[in-house]
C-alpha positions in Angstrom: 0.0 0.1 0.1 1.2 3.5 -0.8 0.1 7.0 0.0 0.5 9.5 -2.6 0.7 13.1 -1.7 0.6 15.6 -4.6 0.8 19.3 -4.6 -0.8 21.0 -7.8 -1.9 24.1 -9.1 -5.6 24.8 -8.0 -6.8 25.5 -11.6 -5.6 22.0 -12.5 -7.7 20.3 -10.0 -10.6 19.5 -12.2 -8.4 18.0 -14.8 -6.6 15.9 -12.3 -9.9 14.7 -11.0 -11.0 13.8 -14.5 -7.8 11.9 -15.2 -8.0 10.1 -12.0 -11.7 8.9 -12.6 -10.5 7.6 -15.9 -7.9 5.6 -14.4 -10.5 4.2 -11.9 -9.2 6.2 -9.0 -12.1 7.9 -7.1 -10.9 8.0 -3.4 -9.0 11.1 -2.5 -8.6 13.9 0.0 -8.2 17.4 -1.2 -7.0 20.3 0.9 -6.0 23.9 0.0 -2.6 24.8 1.0 0.2 27.4 0.9 3.9 26.8 -0.1 6.9 27.8 -1.9 9.4 26.0 -4.0 11.2 27.2 -7.2 8.8 30.0 -7.9 10.1 31.9 -4.9 7.1 34.2 -4.8 6.6 37.7 -6.3 6.3 41.4 -5.1 3.2 43.3 -4.7 2.4 46.6 -3.4 -0.9 47.7 -1.6 -1.4 51.4 -1.1 2.1 52.2 -1.9 3.7 49.6 0.5 5.6 46.8 -1.2 5.5 43.4 0.2 6.8 39.8 -1.0 4.4 37.1 -1.4 6.4 34.1 -1.1 3.6 31.5 -0.3 1.7 30.3 -3.4 -1.6 28.8 -3.5 -1.5 24.9 -4.0 -4.0 22.0 -3.9 -2.8 19.0 -1.8 -4.2 15.5 -2.9 -3.8 12.6 -0.7 -4.6 9.2 -2.4 -4.1 5.9 -0.6 -3.5 3.0 -3.2 -2.7 -0.6 -3.5 0.6 -1.3 -5.4 -1.3 -2.3 -8.6 -2.8 1.1 -8.9 0.5 3.2 -8.0 1.8 3.7 -11.5 -1.3 4.6 -13.2 -2.3 7.0 -10.4 0.9 8.7 -10.6 0.8 8.8 -14.5 -2.7 10.3 -14.3 -1.8 13.2 -11.9 1.4 14.0 -14.0 -0.2 14.0 -17.4 -3.2 16.1 -16.3 -1.3 18.6 -13.9 1.8 19.3 -15.9 1.8 22.7 -17.8 5.7 22.6 -18.2 6.3 25.8 -16.2 7.7 26.3 -12.7 5.0 25.6 -10.2 3.3 22.5 -11.6 4.0 20.8 -8.3 5.5 17.7 -6.6 4.4 14.1 -6.1 5.5 12.1 -2.9 5.0 8.6 -2.6 5.1 7.0 0.8 4.9 3.6 2.1 1.6 3.1 4.0 1.9 0.8 7.1 -1.8 0.2 7.5 -5.1 1.2 6.6 -8.3 0.6 8.7 -12.0 1.3 7.4 -13.8 2.4 10.4 -17.2 1.4 9.2 -16.2 -2.3 8.9 -12.9 -2.7 10.7 -11.2 -4.0 7.6 -7.4 -3.7 7.7 -4.8 -3.2 4.8 -5.4 -3.7 1.1 -9.2 -4.5 1.7 -9.7 -1.2 3.6 -7.9 0.9 0.8 -10.2 -0.6 -1.9 
């Protein structure tokens, strides 16, 4: 079992959801987040006062998958989130020690689905 954490641009969320649905991946958690990476932010001014905006808006996806869904899930995210510009995001793949479905008490691969 793996936990995929992906940070993408907010305007690409619908494209990613569509690509994941086509890959038969429908279970995910989505959170708005702020972060900085290679973009390093930009400078704005408000009422004549300049300030640096270095935390960019991103969307965080968390998707638990069994090993046989890993590659197609990652490929779906990459193909639908990529613009070729700085700020497209990152994908992290972590080992998932266990998963428990609260409703049924199932553990492991059966709980992930």
